[in-house]
C-alpha positions in Angstrom: -66.5 -28.4 -94.4 -66.1 -24.8 -95.6 -63.9 -22.2 -97.2 -62.2 -19.3 -95.5 -60.6 -16.0 -96.7 -59.4 -12.8 -95.0 -57.1 -9.8 -95.1 -55.1 -8.1 -92.4 -53.9 -4.5 -93.3 -51.2 -2.3 -91.8 -53.4 0.7 -92.5 -57.1 1.2 -92.1 -59.6 -1.0 -93.9 -61.5 0.8 -96.7 -64.9 0.0 -98.1 -63.1 -1.2 -101.2 -61.0 -3.6 -99.1 -64.1 -5.1 -97.5 -65.8 -5.5 -100.9 -62.8 -7.2 -102.3 -62.7 -9.8 -99.5 -66.4 -10.4 -100.2 -65.6 -10.9 -103.9 -62.7 -13.3 -103.0 -65.1 -15.2 -100.8 -67.4 -15.8 -103.8 -64.6 -17.5 -105.6 -65.0 -20.4 -103.2 -68.8 -20.7 -103.4 -68.5 -24.4 -104.4 -66.6 -25.1 -101.2 -69.6 -23.9 -99.2 -72.9 -23.5 -101.0 -75.1 -23.6 -97.9 -74.2 -20.3 -96.2 -71.9 -17.3 -96.3 -70.7 -14.8 -93.8 -68.5 -11.8 -93.4 -67.0 -9.9 -90.5 -64.6 -7.0 -90.0 -63.3 -5.0 -87.0 -63.6 -1.7 -88.8 -59.9 -1.2 -88.5 -57.5 -3.8 -89.9 -59.1 -7.2 -90.4 -61.8 -8.5 -92.7 -62.9 -12.1 -92.8 -65.1 -14.1 -95.2 -66.6 -17.6 -95.1 -68.6 -20.1 -97.1 -70.2 -23.1 -95.4 -71.0 -26.7 -96.4 -73.2 -27.8 -93.5 -72.2 -31.2 -92.1 -72.4 -30.9 -88.3 -75.1 -28.7 -86.6 -77.0 -27.7 -89.8 -78.7 -24.8 -88.0 -77.7 -21.1 -88.2 -76.0 -21.6 -84.8 -73.0 -23.0 -86.8 -72.8 -19.7 -88.8 -69.3 -18.2 -89.4 -67.4 -16.1 -88.8 -68.0 -17.1 -85.2 -67.3 -14.6 -82.4 -67.2 -15.2 -78.6 -69.8 -13.5 -76.5 -67.1 -11.0 -75.2 -66.0 -10.2 -78.7 -62.4 -11.1 -77.9 -62.0 -14.0 -80.3 -63.1 -14.4 -83.9 -62.8 -17.6 -85.9 -63.2 -18.8 -89.5 -62.7 -22.6 -89.7 -62.6 -25.1 -92.5 -62.8 -28.9 -91.7 -63.9 -31.2 -89.0 -62.6 -32.0 -85.5 -63.7 -35.5 -84.6 -62.9 -35.4 -80.9 -64.9 -32.2 -80.4 -67.4 -33.8 -78.0 -64.7 -34.8 -75.6 -63.1 -31.3 -75.8 -66.5 -29.7 -75.3 -67.1 -31.8 -72.1 -63.7 -30.6 -70.8 -64.4 -27.0 -71.6 -67.7 -27.1 -69.9 -66.0 -28.4 -66.8 -63.8 -25.3 -67.0 -66.8 -23.0 -67.0 -67.2 -22.5 -70.8 -70.7 -22.3 -72.2 -71.9 -23.1 -75.7 -74.6 -21.8 -78.0 -74.4 -24.5 -80.7 -73.7 -28.2 -81.2 -71.0 -27.5 -83.8 -67.3 -28.5 -83.7 -66.5 -24.9 -84.8 -67.6 -23.5 -81.5 -65.5 -26.1 -79.7 -62.5 -25.0 -81.7 -63.2 -21.3 -80.9 -63.7 -21.9 -77.2 -60.6 -24.1 -77.1 -58.5 -21.3 -78.6 -60.0 -18.8 -76.2 -59.3 -21.1 -73.3 -55.9 -22.6 -74.1 -54.5 -20.4 -76.9 -52.4 -22.1 -79.5 -51.8 -25.0 -77.1 -55.3 -26.1 -78.2 -54.1 -26.9 -81.8 -52.3 -30.2 -81.1 -55.4 -31.4 -79.2 -57.6 -31.3 -82.4 -57.9 -34.7 -84.0 -59.3 -33.9 -87.4 -58.7 -32.1 -90.7 -58.7 -28.3 -90.5 -57.5 -24.9 -91.7 -58.4 -22.0 -89.5 -57.9 -18.3 -88.9 -58.2 -17.0 -85.3 -58.2 -13.2 -84.8 -58.0 -11.3 -81.6 -59.2 -7.7 -82.2 -57.8 -6.2 -79.0 -54.2 -7.0 -79.9 -54.7 -7.1 -83.7 -53.2 -10.6 -84.0 -54.1 -13.2 -86.6 -53.2 -16.8 -86.2 -53.4 -19.2 -89.2 -53.1 -23.0 -88.6 -53.3 -26.2 -90.6 -53.9 -29.8 -89.5 -50.7 -31.9 -89.0 -51.3 -34.0 -92.1 -52.2 -31.1 -94.4 -55.6 -32.5 -95.4 -57.2 -29.0 -95.7 -55.5 -26.2 -97.7 -54.5 -22.7 -96.5 -52.6 -20.2 -98.8 -51.3 -16.7 -98.2 -49.8 -13.7 -100.0 -48.1 -10.8 -98.2 -46.6 -7.4 -98.8 -45.4 -4.7 -96.4 -49.0 -3.3 -96.3 -51.2 -6.4 -96.5 -51.5 -10.0 -95.6 -54.2 -12.1 -97.5 -55.1 -15.7 -96.8 -57.6 -18.2 -98.3 -58.6 -21.8 -98.8 -57.8 -21.4 -102.5 -54.6 -20.2 -104.2 -56.6 -18.1 -106.7 -58.0 -16.1 -103.8 -54.7 -14.8 -102.7 -53.2 -14.2 -106.1 -56.3 -12.5 -107.6 -56.2 -9.9 -104.9 -55.7 -6.5 -106.5 -52.4 -5.8 -104.7 -50.7 -9.1 -105.8 -48.2 -9.1 -108.6 -49.0 -12.1 -110.7 -46.0 -11.7 -113.0 -43.3 -12.7 -110.5 -42.9 -16.5 -110.8 -40.5 -18.1 -108.3 -38.0 -20.0 -110.4 -37.3 -22.6 -107.7 -41.0 -23.3 -107.2 -41.5 -23.6 -110.9 -38.7 -26.2 -111.1 -40.4 -28.0 -108.3 -43.8 -27.9 -109.9 -42.6 -29.1 -113.3 -40.8 -32.0 -111.6 -43.4 -33.1 -109.0 -46.6 -31.9 -110.6 -47.6 -29.9 -107.6 -46.0 -27.8 -104.8 -45.6 -29.5 -101.3 -45.1 -28.0 -97.9 -44.9 -24.2 -97.6 -44.2 -23.6 -101.3 -46.3 -21.8 -103.9 -45.6 -20.7 -107.5 -45.5 -16.9 -107.3 -43.1 -14.8 -105.2 -44.4 -13.6 -101.9 -47.0 -16.4 -101.7 -47.0 -19.6 -99.9 -48.9 -22.2 -97.9 -49.2 -22.8 -94.2 -47.2 -26.0 -93.9 -49.0 -29.0 -92.3 -48.8 -28.9 -88.5 -47.6 -25.3 -88.5 -49.1 -22.0 -87.4 -48.4 -18.5 -88.6 -48.9 -15.5 -86.3 -49.3 -12.2 -88.1 -49.6 -8.6 -86.9 -50.3 -5.7 -89.2 -47.3 -4.7 -91.2 -45.0 -7.2 -89.5 -43.1 -10.3 -90.7 -45.2 -13.4 -89.8 -43.7 -15.7 -87.2 -43.9 -19.4 -88.0 -43.7 -22.5 -85.8 -44.7 -26.2 -85.8 -47.3 -27.2 -83.3 -47.4 -30.9 -84.0 -45.5 -33.2 -86.3 -47.7 -35.7 -88.2 -45.3 -38.6 -87.9 -42.2 -39.5 -85.9 -40.9 -43.0 -86.2 -40.1 -44.7 -82.9 -37.2 -46.8 -82.0 -37.2 -50.6 -82.4 -37.7 -51.4 -78.8 -40.9 -49.3 -78.6 -42.5 -50.9 -81.7 -45.3 -53.4 -82.0 -44.7 -56.5 -84.0 -46.3 -59.8 -84.9 -49.9 -60.5 -84.1 -50.0 -57.6 -81.6 -49.3 -55.2 -84.5 -51.9 -56.8 -86.7 -54.6 -56.7 -84.1 -53.7 -53.1 -83.1 -54.0 -51.8 -86.6 -57.3 -53.7 -87.2 -58.8 -52.1 -84.1 -57.3 -48.7 -84.9 -58.9 -48.6 -88.3 -62.3 -49.6 -86.9 -62.1 -47.0 -84.2 -61.0 -44.3 -86.7 -63.8 -45.0 -89.1 -66.3 -45.0 -86.3 -64.9 -41.7 -84.9 -65.1 -40.1 -88.3 -68.7 -41.1 -88.8 -69.8 -38.1 -86.7 -72.2 -36.2 -89.0 -75.7 -34.8 -89.2 -75.9 -36.0 -92.8 -75.5 -39.4 -94.5 -71.9 -40.6 -94.9 -71.0 -42.5 -98.0 -67.7 -44.1 -99.3 -65.4 -44.1 -102.2 -64.9 -47.7 -103.1 -62.0 -49.1 -105.2 -60.9 -52.6 -106.0 -57.9 -52.4 -103.8 -57.4 -52.7 -100.0 -57.8 -49.4 -98.2 -61.1 -48.1 -99.3 -62.8 -51.5 -99.1 -61.5 -51.8 -95.5 -63.0 -48.3 -94.7 -66.2 -49.2 -96.4 -66.6 -52.5 -94.6 -66.5 -50.7 -91.2 -68.9 -48.0 -92.4 -71.4 -50.7 -93.5 -71.0 -52.7 -90.3 -72.1 -49.6 -88.3 -75.0 -48.7 -90.5 -78.6 -50.0 -90.5 -79.0 -49.7 -94.3 -76.8 -50.1 -97.4 -74.1 -47.4 -97.4 -73.8 -45.5 -100.7 -70.5 -46.5 -102.3 -69.1 -44.9 -105.4 -66.7 -46.3 -108.0 -65.2 -45.1 -111.3 -64.3 -47.5 -114.1 -62.0 -46.8 -117.2 -61.8 -48.2 -120.7 -58.2 -49.3 -120.0 -58.1 -52.9 -118.5 -54.7 -52.2 -117.0 -56.1 -49.5 -114.7 -59.8 -50.5 -114.4 -60.7 -51.7 -110.9 -64.5 -51.6 -111.3 -65.1 -55.3 -111.4 -63.1 -55.9 -108.2 -65.0 -53.0 -106.6 -68.3 -54.6 -107.7 -67.3 -57.9 -106.0 -66.5 -56.0 -102.8 -69.9 -54.2 -103.0 -71.8 -57.5 -103.2 -69.9 -59.0 -100.3 -70.3 -56.0 -98.1 -73.9 -55.3 -99.1 -73.4 -51.6 -99.9 -75.4 -49.5 -102.4 -73.1 -49.7 -105.3 -72.8 -46.8 -107.8 -70.5 -47.0 -110.9 -69.6 -44.5 -113.5 -67.1 -45.0 -116.4 -64.6 -42.6 -117.9 -63.0 -42.7 -121.4 -61.1 -40.4 -123.7 -64.2 -38.5 -124.8 -65.2 -38.0 -121.2 -61.8 -36.7 -120.4 -62.0 -34.0 -123.1 -65.4 -32.9 -121.7 -63.8 -32.8 -118.2 -60.8 -30.6 -119.1 -62.6 -27.3 -118.2 -63.7 -28.8 -114.8 -60.2 -29.9 -114.1 -58.9 -26.4 -114.8 -61.6 -24.8 -112.7 -61.2 -27.2 -109.8 -57.4 -26.8 -109.5 -57.0 -23.3 -108.4 -53.2 -23.8 -108.1 -51.0 -25.5 -110.6 -51.6 -29.2 -110.3 -50.4 -32.0 -112.6 -51.8 -35.3 -111.1 -54.1 -36.5 -113.9 -56.0 -38.8 -111.6 -57.9 -35.6 -111.0 -60.1 -36.8 -113.9 -61.5 -39.9 -112.2 -61.5 -38.1 -108.8 -63.7 -35.3 -110.3 -66.0 -37.9 -111.8 -66.4 -40.0 -108.7 -67.0 -36.8 -106.6 -69.7 -35.7 -109.0 -71.3 -39.2 -108.8 -71.2 -39.1 -105.0 -72.5 -35.5 -104.7 -75.7 -36.6 -106.5 -76.8 -38.4 -103.3 -74.5 -37.5 -100.3 -72.6 -34.5 -98.9 -69.7 -36.4 -97.3 -67.8 -39.6 -97.9 -64.9 -41.5 -96.4 -62.0 -42.6 -98.5 -59.0 -44.9 -98.0 -56.2 -42.4 -98.8 -53.0 -42.7 -96.7 -52.8 -46.5 -96.4 -50.0 -46.9 -99.0 -47.9 -44.2 -97.4 -48.3 -45.4 -93.8 -47.9 -49.1 -94.3 -45.4 -49.4 -97.2 -48.0 -50.2 -99.9 -46.2 -48.9 -103.0 -44.0 -51.3 -105.0 -41.2 -48.8 -105.1 -40.5 -49.4 -101.4 -39.3 -52.9 -102.0 -37.6 -52.0 -105.3 -35.5 -49.3 -103.7 -34.7 -51.4 -100.6 -33.5 -54.3 -102.7 -31.2 -52.1 -104.7 -29.9 -50.1 -101.8 -26.9 -52.5 -101.4 -25.4 -51.1 -104.6 -25.1 -47.7 -103.0 -22.3 -49.0 -100.8 -20.1 -48.9 -104.0 -18.7 -45.8 -105.7 -20.9 -44.4 -108.5 -18.3 -45.4 -111.1 -18.5 -49.0 -110.1 -22.3 -48.9 -110.1 -22.4 -47.5 -113.6 -20.0 -50.1 -114.8 -22.0 -52.9 -113.3 -25.2 -51.6 -114.9 -23.5 -51.5 -118.3 -21.9 -54.9 -117.9 -25.2 -56.6 -117.1 -27.2 -55.2 -119.9 -27.3 -58.5 -121.8 -28.8 -60.2 -118.8 -32.5 -60.6 -118.2 -34.0 -57.8 -116.0 -34.4 -59.8 -112.8 -30.6 -60.4 -112.8 -29.6 -56.8 -113.5 -29.4 -53.9 -111.1 -32.1 -51.3 -111.7 -31.3 -48.1 -113.7 -31.6 -46.2 -110.4 -28.2 -47.4 -109.2 -26.6 -44.9 -111.6 -27.9 -41.9 -109.6 -25.5 -40.2 -107.3 -27.5 -41.1 -104.2 -30.6 -43.0 -103.1 -32.3 -39.6 -102.6 -31.6 -38.6 -106.2 -33.1 -41.8 -107.4 -36.2 -41.3 -105.3 -36.7 -37.8 -106.6 -36.4 -39.1 -110.2 -39.1 -41.6 -109.5 -41.5 -38.8 -108.5 -40.5 -36.5 -111.3 -42.5 -35.8 -114.5 -39.8 -33.7 -116.0 -36.1 -34.2 -115.3 -32.8 -32.4 -115.8 -32.4 -33.6 -119.4 -35.9 -32.3 -120.2 -35.1 -28.9 -118.7 -31.8 -28.7 -120.6 -33.7 -29.1 -123.8 -36.9 -27.2 -123.4 -36.2 -24.7 -120.6 -32.4 -24.3 -120.4 -32.5 -21.2 -118.2 -34.6 -22.9 -115.5 -33.0 -22.5 -112.0 -32.4 -25.1 -109.4 -34.8 -26.4 -106.8 -35.1 -24.1 -103.8 -32.0 -24.3 -101.6 -34.0 -25.2 -98.5 -36.0 -28.1 -100.2 -34.4 -31.1 -98.6 -37.2 -33.8 -98.7 -35.0 -36.0 -101.0 -31.7 -35.5 -99.2 -30.3 -39.0 -98.5 -26.6 -39.1 -99.3 -25.4 -41.9 -97.1 -26.3 -45.6 -97.4 -28.7 -46.1 -94.5 -29.5 -49.4 -92.8 -32.5 -51.3 -94.1 -34.7 -50.1 -91.3 -33.5 -46.5 -91.6 -34.2 -46.6 -95.4 -37.7 -47.9 -94.9 -38.4 -45.2 -92.3 -37.0 -42.5 -94.5 -39.1 -43.7 -97.5 -42.2 -43.6 -95.4 -41.5 -40.2 -94.0 -40.7 -38.9 -97.5 -44.0 -40.3 -98.9 -46.0 -38.7 -96.1 -44.3 -35.4 -96.6 -44.1 -35.3 -100.4 -46.4 -37.7 -102.1 -49.4 -37.9 -99.8 -50.0 -34.1 -99.9 -50.4 -34.4 -103.7 -53.0 -37.1 -103.2 -54.8 -35.0 -100.5 -54.7 -31.9 -102.7 -56.2 -33.8 -105.6 -59.1 -35.2 -103.5 -59.9 -32.0 -101.8 -60.0 -29.9 -105.0 -62.0 -32.4 -106.9 -64.5 -33.1 -104.1 -65.0 -29.5 -103.1 -65.6 -28.6 -106.7 -68.7 -30.7 -106.3 -69.4 -29.4 -102.7 -68.5 -32.8 -101.3 -66.6 -33.4 -98.1 -64.1 -36.3 -98.1 -62.9 -37.7 -94.8 -59.7 -39.9 -94.5 -59.9 -42.2 -91.4 -56.6 -43.9 -92.2 -55.0 -40.5 -91.5 -56.7 -40.1 -88.1 -54.1 -38.9 -85.6 -54.6 -41.8 -83.3 -54.0 -44.2 -86.2 -50.9 -42.2 -87.2 -49.5 -42.5 -83.7 -50.1 -46.2 -83.9 -48.6 -46.6 -87.4 -45.3 -45.0 -86.3 -44.9 -48.0 -83.9 -45.3 -50.7 -86.5 -42.2 -52.4 -87.8 -41.6 -52.5 -91.6 -41.0 -56.3 -91.4 -44.7 -56.7 -90.3 -45.9 -54.7 -93.3 -44.1 -56.3 -96.2 -43.5 -59.8 -97.4 -42.5 -61.2 -100.9 -43.0 -57.7 -102.5 -46.5 -57.3 -101.0 -47.1 -54.3 -98.7 -49.7 -53.1 -96.3 -50.0 -56.5 -94.6 -51.7 -55.1 -91.5 -54.4 -53.5 -93.7 -54.7 -56.7 -95.7 -55.1 -58.7 -92.5 -57.7 -56.2 -91.3 -59.7 -56.5 -94.5 -59.4 -60.3 -94.4 -61.4 -60.1 -91.2 -64.2 -58.4 -93.1 -64.2 -60.2 -96.5 -63.0 -63.6 -97.8 -59.2 -63.2 -98.0 -59.2 -64.7 -101.5 -61.3 -61.8 -102.8 -58.4 -59.3 -102.0 -56.4 -58.6 -105.1 -52.6 -58.7 -104.9 -51.4 -56.5 -107.8 -51.9 -52.7 -107.1 -53.4 -50.9 -110.0 -54.0 -47.5 -108.5 -56.7 -44.9 -109.3 -55.6 -43.6 -112.7 -56.4 -43.2 -116.4 -54.6 -43.9 -119.7 -53.2 -40.4 -120.0 -50.3 -41.3 -122.3 -52.8 -42.5 -124.9 -55.2 -39.5 -124.3 -52.4 -37.0 -125.0 -51.8 -38.7 -128.3 -55.4 -38.7 -129.3 -58.3 -37.0 -127.5 -56.2 -34.3 -125.7 -53.6 -33.7 -128.4 -55.6 -30.7 -129.6 -55.3 -29.1 -126.2 -51.5 -29.6 -126.2 -51.1 -28.0 -129.6 -53.4 -25.1 -128.8 -52.1 -24.2 -125.3 -48.4 -25.2 -125.6 -47.3 -25.2 -129.2 -49.3 -22.5 -131.1 -48.4 -19.7 -128.6 -45.8 -18.7 -126.1 -46.8 -20.7 -123.1 -46.8 -19.5 -119.5 -44.4 -18.2 -118.1 -43.8 -16.2 -121.3 -40.4 -16.1 -122.9 -39.3 -19.1 -120.7 -39.5 -22.2 -123.0 -37.5 -22.9 -126.1 -40.5 -23.2 -128.4 -38.8 -25.1 -131.2 -37.4 -27.7 -128.9 -40.7 -27.9 -127.0 -42.4 -28.9 -130.3 -39.9 -31.6 -131.0 -40.1 -32.8 -127.4 -43.9 -33.1 -127.7 -43.6 -34.8 -131.1 -41.5 -37.6 -129.4 -44.6 -38.4 -127.4 -47.2 -37.9 -130.2 -45.3 -40.4 -132.4 -44.9 -43.0 -129.7 -41.1 -42.9 -129.8 -41.0 -41.9 -126.1 -43.5 -41.7 -123.3 -43.5 -38.2 -121.9 -47.0 -38.2 -120.6 -46.2 -37.2 -117.0 -44.1 -34.2 -117.9 -46.4 -33.2 -120.8 -49.5 -33.2 -118.6 -47.6 -31.1 -115.9 -46.9 -28.5 -118.7 -50.5 -28.6 -120.0 -52.0 -28.4 -116.5 -49.8 -25.3 -115.8 -51.3 -23.6 -118.9 -54.8 -24.5 -118.0 -54.2 -23.0 -114.6 -52.6 -19.8 -115.9 -55.4 -19.1 -118.4 -58.1 -19.7 -115.8 -56.7 -18.4 -112.5 -53.6 -16.2 -112.9 -55.6 -13.0 -113.6 -57.2 -10.3 -111.5 -60.8 -10.3 -110.5 -62.9 -8.5 -113.2 -64.9 -6.8 -110.5 -66.1 -7.2 -107.0 -68.7 -9.7 -108.2 -69.1 -13.5 -108.0 -66.5 -15.3 -110.2 -66.6 -19.0 -110.8 
């Protein structure tokens, strides 16, 4: 687990360019405190690297890594879990190795097979592969998007890095040019998915994609592997065969992702996914596995007691830390520092805290992220599916039906979502912190979402199966990346690697063959994972209601964090300057402070944007270490 950075210039590198790449590398010191490296070709390309040593702790794993003939250079962030199998195949083809690291396997694979090697990597990664002889740089990111990779470009320069602040703090980047469509997307969703980034001429390498860049030329982009492609009904697994396959698949993925030269711990919640992962980790260990849990002072979101019960059953080394409003205030600076791009998921607070707790004793953990998205675990799946029948009617009739049933109890009324034009519009609203009515009031000149942003396009009434497959694909493409971004930034702030075995590519390929009917029953989702966990712990110990990993942000914004809102949003012209109607913004915030309305999601998105701008949207003060 590491951090990477680099620059490719149309014109010759100068000593100042090389020094700036070194300074940008220091920005990611927390991603890799164990080692650093730099390389340049003396002509067009300079690379930087920071290392967190997990596999092959020796200097033989040092990066940037160069082949013996000097034809291929690599900086690589992440882990490839099938590297030993690939290494054996490469040796049979005549390749020789100097280290035991997965990085060298990635380098030799690229040298041997070119970009055809990329879909063969089962792991989490972001990499930059440079070939000096042809002055060609290839950037690639794993199919799920577990590891980050950002870029900025102009006619003269292309800069990339593991952190967004690295590319926008480059001396040639214009930080005043906010992309209005991306701003709309951030304020709604609380983060930017896919290839999008906040400032003009910046972006992300989309999951499962590669960029090929030559000096001064427009990058070419292509997908090398989709993360997920649902299969037709006749090719699916069902019934007991599906349950058994998922149970085996999880066990195999956890075992595969145990490969490490350091101790592997676990994040442990009171739900289903992380206890399942933890159970397999413990089963393979000869001592109690370190497991880490966060509790809150809000009973509606606190899972620590259920996690403690799991810990006792599984026999792990249980470590608990609690968070309250006072702790949240103390963590605000860390939240701002950790999120080097605008990010509004406030579960960053407990994730930072559990990462700090884990980092006190281990360098890598496994988590249960991905289970809800893959196996229909969120309550919204069932809610939307049950209401989908209404979308066979014209909108006018749906609105009339909603109004006519207002006197009835909620269970007998259609949900408010039936008044949206399409199911896709309703789904977007469910993921939104700020909505059209908010923008009309506090940011009336805000533009639309980007024209090519189509993740919520669902205008027709699909069949029930088509709707479930669409919802799952949407969650994997739009919601899961926010979860992964949160975990990566919080963990790497504390120099901790987090592995996600439920997103192992072999398990993803299996999940796309599982029928929705085998995953949901009576409003309860993730039945294959529940079944698998029931083989490891007494089934009666598995809770049914899903609480989630969250904190009471609505209350904190009225109390402990209210001073931050007033100082950063209301007592000055917030970022972007001259954009918000400040009088309306004050009234809008007062609605939340008074308790008249709950605006906590949108309000935190706005506050997080200010925290980011103050901390990261500025040039490097010098070519020195900046943290």
